[in-house]
C-alpha positions in Angstrom: 60.6 144.4 50.6 63.2 144.8 53.3 60.8 143.4 55.8 60.0 140.3 53.8 63.7 139.8 53.1 64.4 140.1 56.8 61.7 137.6 57.7 62.9 135.1 55.1 66.5 135.4 56.3 65.4 135.0 59.9 63.4 131.9 59.0 66.4 130.5 57.1 68.7 131.2 60.0 66.2 129.6 62.4 65.9 126.5 60.2 69.7 126.1 59.9 70.0 126.5 63.7 67.3 123.9 64.3 68.9 121.4 61.8 72.4 121.9 63.3 71.3 121.3 66.9 71.5 117.8 68.3 68.4 116.3 69.9 68.3 114.6 73.2 68.0 111.2 71.4 71.2 112.0 69.4 73.1 112.9 72.6 71.9 109.7 74.3 73.0 107.7 71.2 76.5 109.3 71.4 76.7 108.6 75.1 75.7 105.0 74.6 78.3 104.6 71.9 80.9 106.2 74.0 80.1 103.8 76.9 80.3 100.8 74.5 83.7 102.1 73.2 85.0 102.4 76.8 83.7 98.9 77.6 85.4 97.5 74.6 88.7 99.3 75.5 88.4 97.9 79.1 87.8 94.4 77.7 90.8 94.8 75.4 93.0 95.9 78.3 91.9 92.9 80.4 92.5 90.6 77.4 96.0 92.1 77.0 96.7 91.6 80.7 95.6 88.0 80.5 97.7 87.4 77.5 100.7 88.9 79.2 100.2 86.8 82.3 99.9 83.7 80.1 103.1 84.7 78.3 104.9 85.2 81.6 103.7 81.8 82.8 104.9 80.2 79.6 108.3 81.9 79.9 108.7 80.7 83.5 107.8 77.1 82.4 110.3 77.3 79.5 113.0 78.6 81.9 112.3 75.8 84.3 112.5 73.2 81.5 115.7 74.7 80.3 117.2 74.5 83.8 116.1 70.9 84.1 117.6 70.1 80.7 120.9 71.8 81.7 121.0 69.9 84.9 120.3 66.6 83.1 123.2 67.3 80.7 125.5 68.2 83.5 124.6 65.1 85.4 125.1 62.9 82.3 128.5 64.4 81.7 129.5 63.8 85.3 128.3 60.2 85.1 130.2 59.7 81.9 133.3 61.1 83.6 132.9 58.8 86.6 132.4 55.8 84.2 135.7 56.7 82.5 137.5 56.9 85.8 136.0 53.6 86.9 137.1 52.1 83.6 140.6 53.4 84.1 140.7 52.0 87.6 139.5 48.6 86.4 142.1 48.6 83.7 144.8 49.5 86.3 143.6 46.7 88.6 143.6 44.3 85.7 147.2 45.3 84.8 148.3 44.9 88.4 146.6 41.6 88.6 148.4 40.5 85.4 151.7 41.6 86.9 151.0 39.8 90.1 150.0 36.7 88.2 153.2 36.9 86.1 155.3 37.3 89.3 153.6 34.4 90.9 154.1 32.3 87.8 157.7 33.3 87.6 158.1 32.5 91.3 156.4 29.2 90.8 158.6 28.4 87.8 161.7 29.3 89.8 160.7 27.1 92.6 159.9 24.3 90.2 163.4 24.5 88.7 165.0 23.8 92.1 
């Protein structure tokens, strides 16, 4: 009885051991899946780098556009300021011309009285 119990328990242990062991095919499947996972991770890293590079390029373009816009605003303000100064100078010249005309008219009127 002990002998048969020992044989049965040995067979049971052997069966469990055989079922629990991975076969060569299982190991190859696991290795292939691991390689696929690594390839996917590498591709994801490359995609992330490409996205970062595109974002950096977009940031540079946006910064350049902002700089151009700021320059355009500054130039427009300078032109407006110059236009105001020219207008003031034109008004001053017109005032001086009016004064000269009045003086000339007064002188003419004075000379006509004599």
